[in-house]
C-alpha positions in Angstrom: 226.1 -36.6 3.5 224.8 -36.9 6.1 226.0 -37.4 9.8 226.2 -41.9 11.2 223.2 -41.2 13.5 224.7 -43.2 16.4 224.4 -40.6 19.0 220.8 -39.8 21.1 221.2 -36.1 20.9 219.8 -33.4 23.0 218.3 -30.4 21.7 220.7 -28.1 22.3 223.8 -26.7 19.9 226.3 -25.4 22.5 227.5 -21.9 20.6 230.4 -21.3 23.4 232.0 -22.1 26.9 234.0 -20.6 29.2 235.0 -22.2 33.0 232.2 -24.5 33.9 229.7 -22.4 31.9 228.6 -23.3 28.5 226.1 -21.2 26.3 223.7 -21.7 23.2 222.8 -20.7 19.8 219.7 -18.9 21.7 222.4 -17.6 24.4 220.9 -19.5 26.9 223.3 -20.6 29.8 223.9 -24.3 31.4 226.2 -25.2 34.3 228.6 -27.9 32.7 228.2 -30.7 35.7 229.2 -33.6 33.4 232.4 -32.2 31.4 232.2 -33.8 28.0 232.1 -37.1 29.7 235.0 -36.3 32.2 237.0 -34.3 30.0 236.9 -31.0 30.7 239.1 -31.1 33.7 240.7 -27.6 33.9 237.3 -25.8 32.6 236.6 -24.7 28.9 238.8 -22.4 27.3 241.3 -21.8 29.7 244.1 -19.2 29.4 247.0 -20.5 29.4 245.8 -24.0 28.3 244.7 -22.0 24.7 248.3 -20.0 25.8 250.3 -23.0 25.5 248.4 -25.0 22.3 248.4 -21.2 20.3 253.0 -21.2 21.2 253.2 -24.3 19.9 250.8 -23.9 16.6 252.9 -21.3 15.9 255.8 -23.2 16.4 254.8 -27.4 14.7 251.6 -29.0 15.1 253.2 -31.9 14.1 255.4 -35.0 13.3 255.3 -38.5 13.0 257.5 -40.7 16.1 260.5 -40.6 13.7 262.2 -37.8 15.5 262.7 -36.7 18.6 259.9 -34.6 19.6 261.2 -32.9 22.9 258.2 -32.1 23.8 257.1 -35.3 24.7 260.1 -35.7 26.9 259.0 -32.6 28.7 255.1 -33.9 29.1 256.8 -37.4 30.5 259.3 -35.7 33.3 256.2 -33.3 34.8 253.3 -36.6 34.6 256.1 -38.6 36.5 256.3 -36.0 39.4 252.5 -35.1 39.2 251.5 -38.2 39.8 254.3 -39.4 42.2 255.5 -41.9 39.8 258.8 -40.9 37.5 259.8 -44.7 37.6 257.3 -45.6 35.3 257.4 -45.1 31.6 255.2 -42.8 29.0 253.6 -44.4 25.8 251.1 -42.1 24.1 248.1 -42.6 21.8 244.8 -40.9 21.2 242.3 -42.0 23.3 240.8 -44.5 26.1 240.2 -47.1 23.7 243.6 -47.0 21.9 245.7 -46.9 25.5 243.7 -50.2 27.2 244.2 -51.8 23.6 248.1 -51.3 24.2 248.0 -51.7 27.9 246.4 -55.1 27.4 249.1 -56.3 24.4 251.7 -54.8 26.5 250.9 -57.3 29.3 250.6 -60.4 26.2 253.6 -59.4 24.8 255.2 -59.7 28.7 253.4 -62.9 30.3 253.1 -64.3 26.7 249.7 -65.1 28.0 246.1 -64.5 25.9 243.6 -64.5 28.9 241.9 -61.3 30.2 240.2 -61.0 33.2 237.7 -58.1 33.2 234.5 -57.2 35.5 230.7 -57.2 35.2 229.7 -53.6 34.7 233.0 -52.7 33.2 233.6 -50.4 30.3 237.4 -50.5 28.2 236.5 -48.8 25.1 234.8 -49.1 22.0 237.6 -50.8 19.6 238.6 -54.0 19.4 240.0 -55.7 22.5 239.0 -53.3 24.1 235.6 -53.9 23.6 235.8 -57.3 24.2 236.8 -56.7 27.7 233.6 -53.9 28.7 230.1 -55.8 29.5 227.8 -54.9 27.0 227.5 -57.4 24.4 225.4 -55.6 22.5 228.1 -53.1 21.3 230.5 -56.4 20.9 230.2 -56.9 16.6 230.0 -60.7 16.1 234.4 -60.0 14.6 235.2 -58.7 18.1 233.4 -61.9 20.4 237.0 -63.3 21.8 236.8 -66.7 23.6 239.6 -65.7 25.7 237.9 -63.2 27.9 236.5 -63.7 31.3 234.0 -62.0 33.2 233.9 -61.6 37.1 231.9 -60.4 39.7 232.5 -56.9 40.4 234.0 -56.7 44.3 233.7 -59.9 44.5 236.8 -61.7 46.3 235.6 -65.4 46.5 234.5 -65.1 42.5 238.4 -63.4 41.7 240.2 -66.6 43.4 238.3 -69.1 42.1 238.7 -67.7 38.4 242.5 -67.6 39.3 242.5 -71.2 41.5 240.9 -72.4 37.5 242.7 -70.2 35.0 245.8 -68.2 36.9 248.5 -69.9 34.8 246.9 -68.3 31.9 245.6 -65.2 33.1 247.7 -62.4 30.9 246.5 -59.0 32.4 243.4 -58.6 35.3 241.9 -55.2 33.4 239.7 -53.3 36.5 238.5 -49.2 37.1 239.1 -48.3 40.5 235.5 -47.2 39.7 233.2 -47.8 37.0 231.8 -45.2 35.3 229.7 -46.3 32.9 228.4 -48.8 35.1 227.2 -46.4 37.2 229.4 -45.0 39.4 230.7 -47.9 41.5 233.5 -48.1 43.6 236.2 -50.9 43.6 236.7 -51.8 47.6 240.1 -51.4 48.8 240.0 -55.3 49.7 239.1 -55.9 46.5 242.2 -54.1 44.3 244.5 -55.3 46.9 243.0 -59.3 46.3 243.7 -58.2 42.6 247.1 -57.5 43.5 248.1 -59.9 45.3 246.5 -62.8 42.7 248.3 -61.2 39.9 251.9 -61.5 41.7 251.0 -65.1 42.9 250.3 -66.0 39.1 251.9 -63.6 36.9 249.3 -62.1 35.9 249.3 -58.2 35.0 247.3 -55.7 36.9 245.7 -53.4 34.4 244.9 -49.9 36.4 241.8 -48.5 34.0 242.1 -44.7 34.9 240.1 -43.3 31.6 237.4 -41.7 33.0 238.2 -41.7 36.6 241.8 -41.0 37.0 244.1 -37.9 36.3 242.4 -36.3 39.7 239.2 -36.9 39.5 238.9 -39.0 42.6 240.8 -36.4 44.8 244.0 -39.0 43.9 245.8 -39.1 40.2 244.7 -42.5 39.9 241.1 -43.6 41.7 243.5 -46.7 42.6 246.1 -44.2 44.5 243.6 -45.1 48.1 243.8 -48.6 47.9 247.8 -48.4 49.1 249.3 -50.6 46.4 250.5 -50.1 43.0 249.1 -51.3 39.9 251.8 -52.6 36.5 250.3 -50.5 33.9 247.9 -47.7 34.4 246.0 -45.8 31.6 244.8 -42.7 30.9 243.0 -40.6 28.7 239.6 -38.1 28.7 240.8 -35.0 31.1 244.1 -35.8 30.2 243.9 -33.3 26.9 240.6 -31.4 28.0 239.2 -31.8 24.8 242.9 -32.2 22.7 242.9 -35.8 21.6 245.6 -37.7 24.0 246.0 -41.3 26.3 248.4 -42.2 27.5 250.2 -46.4 28.5 252.1 -46.2 31.5 253.9 -49.3 32.0 256.3 -50.2 35.2 259.9 -51.1 34.8 259.4 -54.5 34.8 258.4 -54.1 31.0 261.1 -53.5 28.8 260.0 -52.3 25.1 261.5 -53.1 21.7 261.5 -51.2 18.5 258.0 -51.6 16.7 256.6 -53.3 20.0 254.0 -50.5 19.7 253.0 -47.5 17.9 251.0 -44.9 16.1 251.1 -41.5 14.0 249.0 -39.1 15.4 250.2 -40.2 19.2 251.8 -37.8 21.4 251.9 -35.0 18.4 253.5 -31.6 19.6 250.3 -30.4 20.0 248.4 -33.3 21.7 251.5 -32.7 24.1 251.0 -29.1 24.7 247.7 -29.4 25.9 248.1 -32.4 28.4 251.0 -30.6 29.3 248.9 -27.3 29.8 246.6 -29.7 31.8 249.4 -30.7 33.7 250.7 -27.6 34.8 247.2 -25.9 35.7 246.2 -29.0 37.4 249.2 -28.2 39.6 249.3 -24.9 40.2 245.5 -24.9 41.3 245.8 -27.6 43.5 242.5 -28.7 41.4 243.5 -32.5 43.1 243.0 -31.1 46.7 239.8 -29.2 45.3 238.3 -32.4 43.2 238.5 -34.2 46.8 237.1 -31.2 48.6 234.5 -29.9 46.7 233.3 -33.1 46.2 233.1 -34.1 49.5 230.9 -31.5 50.1 228.6 -32.6 47.4 228.2 -35.5 48.7 227.6 -35.0 51.7 224.8 -32.8 51.0 223.5 -35.0 47.9 223.6 -37.5 51.4 221.4 -35.3 53.3 218.4 -34.9 51.0 215.9 -37.9 52.0 214.1 -39.8 48.4 217.6 -40.6 46.5 218.6 -44.2 47.2 222.4 -43.6 47.5 225.0 -41.0 46.6 228.4 -43.3 45.1 231.5 -42.4 44.2 235.2 -40.2 44.8 236.0 -36.4 44.3 234.5 -35.0 41.7 233.5 -38.6 40.2 229.7 -38.9 41.7 226.3 -40.8 41.0 223.0 -40.1 42.2 221.0 -43.0 42.3 217.3 -42.5 42.0 213.8 -44.0 42.8 211.6 -45.3 39.2 209.5 -42.8 39.7 212.4 -39.8 39.6 214.3 -41.3 36.1 213.3 -37.9 33.9 215.4 -35.6 36.7 218.3 -35.6 34.1 215.6 -34.1 31.6 214.2 -31.6 34.0 217.6 -30.9 35.2 218.5 -30.0 31.6 215.7 -28.0 29.9 214.4 -26.5 33.4 217.5 -26.0 35.5 219.9 -25.6 33.1 222.2 -28.3 34.1 224.3 -30.7 31.9 224.5 -33.7 34.0 225.2 -37.3 32.3 223.6 -40.5 33.0 223.9 -44.6 33.5 221.5 -46.9 33.2 219.1 -47.5 34.9 218.2 -44.4 36.9 222.1 -43.0 37.8 222.7 -39.4 37.6 226.1 -38.8 36.8 228.5 -35.8 37.7 231.7 -35.5 36.2 232.2 -31.6 35.9 236.1 -29.4 35.6 237.9 -30.1 39.0 238.1 -26.9 39.3 234.3 -26.7 39.8 233.9 -23.9 42.8 231.7 -24.0 45.9 229.6 -21.4 44.7 228.9 -23.6 41.3 228.5 -27.0 44.0 226.0 -24.2 45.8 224.2 -23.5 42.1 223.9 -26.4 41.0 222.4 -28.1 44.6 219.7 -25.4 43.9 219.1 -26.1 40.8 219.2 -30.0 41.8 216.3 -29.9 44.5 213.9 -27.7 42.5 214.2 -30.6 39.8 214.0 -32.8 42.5 210.7 -31.4 44.4 208.8 -31.4 40.8 
């Protein structure tokens, strides 16, 4: 049997990794400024992470959500403290798409409505409703097409008001990334996010803050939406939550009343996933990784903005987009094959930086050196 060929693969096979570095089968060393798509939050093979998972595997790896799993309660308490949202409720699942799917379902149950407002450039996942709310028609199969999804321009307050004035009584939820990842590292303005809050309150809609890629400390605050000074009704998390172990979460405000059978999952919140998420939270706290993300990200962006020839540098913390001119469109390939640095991309010419939140100043300087070399080639 062959693998189903849906991924454009780089001609590199990674054999092992540690911290911010990965090695291929030939022993070549690469700086990982991509983090496996913003997943590696505390660094590869962190010793505390390995210890937590190994100890848990020696106790119990899995049981279903039909019994009390105390480690779920431990995780919920830890995340409430770390995020500053102890009054929220946590539903554990397996991925970002699943988190967004359940968040939208919860909003629909709560409001009795079915329309969802999303934005141009949005990416919320590849499952049924999540992909329908994703602004990429190419990956929306006919079976996923839904006439109750509304797309509005991103960062357009007037457009937002127009949609609500015309359809506000039918809108169940507004779902928005604080910083669009796949869309090209586009940061939502404070005024735009406050306008979403204001209109959701006025029309009884649910504000869903998609923090799958931009959350979990990556922006320098726990949720990237935190910088706007308002609370969402629901937050979604995944990616960096488990440092590579599949785990996601729906963070529901106190106004949502659960009932048995309302949401469900087989593997979500299993003991191994919770051990991974606890290890991540503990390392983030003990090593002050949110502060490091803010400081190292500011340092990188300041240096990059001083580089003439770059169209724009966008982002916050360690979620950075370097927008290049068309003639520099192959820079990411040069960085990988000549500089041995992994980065991400967004069409048409944006290099995305999504490294571990533990990235050091020395590693940041190494990246800058390789970037300047590749940029000048």
